N, C-alpha and C positions, 0 to 999 in steps of 0.2 A: 504494500499499500504505500510505503514511504517513497519508495523509487518512483512510483508513479506521480506523486505529488511533487518531487524534485523536478521532474521533467528531464530536459537534456542535459545530464551532468557532464557530457563529453564536450559540448561547445562552452567556451568560457563566457563569462559576463564581463564585458568591457566597460570600464567606469572612466569617466573623464576627469583629468587632471588639468585644472586651470593655473592662473598665474600667481596665485598668493597661498602661503603656507596654510592658512586656515582651512581653505578648500581641500587642499591635499590631505589634511588630517581627516576631514570628513569622509574623503573618499577612501583613505586606508582603513579607518574603522569599518566602514561598509564592507569593503573587501574581506577584511580579516572575519567578520562575522558570516559573510557569506561562505567563506571557506570552511568554518566551522559547522555549517548547515550541509556541507558536501558539495560546494560548487568549485569550479576552477574560476579563477579571476585574472584578468588583465587589466593594466592600466594604460590608458591612452592619453598623451599629453595633447592638449588642444585648448585654444584660447576661449575666452568666454563666448564670443560670437562665432568663430569657425567651428566650435563643437557642434553646432547643429547641422553643418555640412556632414560631419560624422554621424549624426543620427539620421540624416536622410539616406545616406549611403550604406548604412547598417556597420560601420565600423565603431560606433559607440552605442552602448544600450542603456546606460544609466548616468544621469547627471544629479549627483547626490546633493548639490548646494546651490540653488539658484537664487540670486538677489533679483527680485521680481521688479525692483526700480531701475534696472539697467538691462534690459532685454534684448536691445537690437531689432532687425527687421524680420529676421527669418522665424524665429521662435514663435510669435503671435499667429503667424500664417500656418504654421506645422500645427499648433494646438488647434486653431479653427478647423483645420482639414483633419484632426483627428490622427495625426501621424505620431503624436506624442501624448503622454497622459500625465497629469499631475497626480502624485501618489501621497500627498499631504505636506504639512508643515514640517520642517526640521526641528522646530522647537529651539533654534538658535536665537536668541534674543539680541538681535543685531541692530546696528545703528548705522546710517550713512547720510552724511551731509557735509556742510561746512563748519569748520572749527578755527579756533584762534587761540594764540598764546596769550599770557597775562600782559605782556608788553603791548598787545594790540588794543587792549582796552584803553590803555593810557593816550593812544592817538585817536582812537574811535570810541569816545566815551559813551555813545548812545548804545553799543552792544549790551545785551545780546540780540537787540532787535536788528533784522536785516537792514532797516531804514538808515542805521548808522553808516552803512556803507554808500550812502547816497550823498553824504556830506563831502563837499570839495577838499577838507581837510584831510579826512580819513583816505579817500582815494590817492591823495598827494603823498600821504606818509606810507602807503603800501605799494607806490609805484616805483618801476625799475626802469632803466634806460630802454629796456624791451617793450615796455608797456604804456609809457607815458603817452597822454596825459591821464590814463586809466591807472588804477590799483592793479596789483598782481594777485591772482588767486592760483595758488600752486594746485594743479588739478591731478586727476589719476592719469596713468599713462594712457596715451592716445588710443591703443587698442581695447580700452576698456570702456569707450563710448564717450559721449559728448553732452551728458546731462547737464553739467556745470554751465558749459558755454550756452546751451539753449536756454537755461533759466535767466542767465545774464542778458540775453537777447530779448527774452520775453518781458522782463520786468525793468529793461533799460538802466541796469546797474552799471556805473563807470568803472567796471572791472574788465581785464583780460584774463581768460584762463590759459594759463601755461602748463601743458602737460609735463609731468614728471617723466623721467627716463624709465622707472621701476618702481615697485614697491620699496626697495632697498634705498632708491633715492629720496622717496617721499619720508621715509623714517629719518635717514641720515641728516636732511634739511630740518626737520622738525627739532631733532637732538640739538642741532647747532644753534637755532634759533632760540630755544630754551636756554642754553648754556650761555648764550651772548646777552640774554634779555632783550631780543629783537622782535619787533612786530612780524607776525605771519598769519596770513590766511590761507587755509588749504581745504581741500576736500578729504575726508578721511572716513574710516568706519571702526565699529566696535563690534566683536571683541578683537583686541589685538594687543600683544604684550607690551608694547611701548606705553600703552596707556596706564600700565602699572608703575611705570619708571618716570613719567613725565606728566604735567598737568595740560590738559587741553580742554579748552571750554567750546561748547557747542552753540552755533548760531541758531536763533528762532528764524526758520526758513520763510521765504515769501510764501502767502497762503495760495495754495493751487490744488486742484482736485483733477487727477488724471482722466477721470469720466468725462470731464469737460473738453478734454483733448489738450489740455495744458501740458506742455514738455518740462515735467518738473520732478524733482526728487522728493517723494513723499513716503510716509512710512509704509512698508509692505512687507509681507510675509516672505520668509526665505524657505523655499519649497525644494521637494525631490520630484524628479521627472523621469519617465523611463519611455524607451520607444514603444510605438505600437506593436502589440503582439507579445510583449514582454511577459505577461501573466499567463499566456498560452503555453510559451516556451519553458518558462521556470516558474511554475505555480508557488511553490514555497518561498522562493527567493522574492517574488511579488509581494507575498504577505509579510516577510520580514522587512521589505523595503519600507512598507506603509507603517510599520511599527516604529521603525528606526528613529531614534532622538538623540541629539546631542546639545548639551548645554554650553553657553557661550563661556562660563567658568573653566569647565574643562578643556575646551577648544584653546582658550588664551593661555592656559598653563602648558599644554602640550606645545604650542606655538613657541613660547620661550624657550623651552627645552632644546627645540630643534633650532630657532634662529640664533640664539644667545648662547647656549651651551653646546652647540654643534653636535647633538646627539642625532643618529640616523633616525629618520622618521619611522621606519619599520619598527625600531626598537621602543621607540616613545609610545607608539600606537600599541604595541604588543603589551608594554607595561599597563597602559590603560585597561586594555580588554582583561588582563589577567586581574587586575584590582577591582574590576566592576562586574563580575559575574551576576551578582544580584540585580543588576540593571537590565543586562541583555538577555540573561538566560529565558526569562519569560517570552521574549520575542522569539527565541528559537523554538521554545515549546510550542507556542501558539502556531508558528508557521509549518510546523510537522504536523498539525491536526487535520 
């Protein structure tokens, strides 16, 4: 009975790996649990937007962590055409938006209101030679999307979004700004290990409702997505994937071990899995029924 519920145990379940450590942790936890259930797993490196090409051509089966306020153009079409299926919220209490250092408050005293950014003195204090006369917003890497640039345009904020080269570059500039007590406005997210080491304040974002067609960063769930046919090919894996949850606290701790203590991700995730049997074993048991 169990083998029938497992489905095709010869074909590996291919899980996407995106550009940031937290998502890789989510993927590896899912992978190790699927292996405990009796499946083969492969990890497929793919960007946040290119991964949907993989879902289309069959080279990716599971996207375990999708931030729904930065989706790109392909995913919504695939969802509407039922080529992918949402299998629930990950339970990651995440945050995504604009944030600033304490030194920024001194030059933009109206913060945390976004309207403080409209003041000429604030924009001038945040400006660089690259952005004059606008202030500079340190943005996510270019291949993560353009939500910040869209919101700047829609609300006519005197800022220019300047993409960082990588997650590491974002973190390095934040650390340098805090150490030098310099103003910095940036787009960032939580959970992230750096937020346990430096203070970062969150901006109250401009009011906008995605339902109205506004291009904005609004609070949204972080979800899990599978390719169409996943439940038929791997029934027990489908049930496990629906039940799978990962807390922001746990992900943040593991991210610190990997990024700062330089421990291999496989070892860090295995240690979490070994220490949290009481959390995930009910998911395994339920998936087997």
